[in-house]
C-alpha positions in Angstrom: 22.3 -159.1 186.0 21.5 -155.7 184.5 18.7 -157.1 182.2 17.2 -158.9 185.2 17.1 -155.5 187.2 15.5 -153.8 184.2 12.9 -156.5 183.8 12.1 -156.4 187.5 11.6 -152.7 187.3 9.4 -152.9 184.2 7.3 -155.5 185.9 7.0 -153.4 188.9 6.0 -150.4 187.0 3.5 -152.4 185.0 2.0 -153.8 188.2 1.8 -150.3 189.7 0.2 -148.9 186.7 -2.5 -151.7 186.5 -3.2 -151.3 190.3 -3.5 -147.5 189.8 -5.9 -148.1 186.8 -8.1 -150.5 188.6 -8.0 -148.8 192.0 -8.8 -145.3 190.7 -11.4 -143.8 193.2 -13.5 -142.2 190.4 -13.7 -144.9 187.7 -12.0 -147.9 189.2 -15.2 -149.6 190.1 -16.5 -149.4 186.7 -13.2 -150.6 185.2 -13.2 -153.6 187.6 -16.8 -154.5 186.8 -15.9 -154.3 183.0 -12.8 -156.4 183.5 -14.7 -159.0 185.5 -17.5 -159.2 183.0 -15.0 -159.5 180.0 -13.0 -162.2 181.9 -16.1 -164.2 182.7 -17.3 -163.9 179.1 -14.0 -165.1 177.8 -13.9 -168.1 180.2 -17.4 -169.1 179.2 -16.5 -168.9 175.5 -13.4 -170.8 176.1 -15.3 -173.6 178.1 -17.8 -173.8 175.3 -15.1 -174.1 172.6 -13.3 -176.7 174.5 -16.4 -178.7 175.1 -17.3 -178.6 171.3 -13.7 -179.7 170.5 -13.7 -182.4 173.0 -16.9 -183.9 171.7 -15.6 -183.8 168.2 -12.3 -185.4 169.3 -14.0 -188.2 171.2 -16.3 -188.9 168.2 -13.1 -189.1 166.0 -11.5 -191.4 168.4 -14.5 -193.6 168.7 -14.8 -193.8 164.9 -11.1 -194.7 164.7 -11.4 -197.3 167.3 -14.4 -198.9 165.6 -12.5 -198.8 162.2 -9.5 -200.4 163.7 -11.6 -203.2 165.3 -13.2 -204.0 162.0 -9.9 -204.0 160.2 -8.5 -206.3 162.9 -11.4 -208.7 162.4 -11.0 -208.6 158.7 -7.3 -209.2 159.0 -7.8 -212.1 161.4 -10.4 -213.7 159.1 -8.0 -213.3 156.0 -10.5 -210.9 154.2 -9.9 -207.8 152.3 -11.9 -204.7 153.1 -14.6 -203.7 150.9 -14.2 -200.2 149.4 
């Protein structure tokens, strides 16, 4: 129970520090703008990376399916694959 209380306190302190940092009347607006810009940049980069990875994965799956189909046809015909 004591660890849970300590973790709750630490989480509350971190949330309060974060709110103070972002809501500072002098530089808070600039910090929020930078945070927003960085978050959007990371989201865009992640989306592009996932898109590239998804295209590669789908091409690999398609290639494997075609190879499997060819192998199944060769097996059904009793032929050996050419190397």
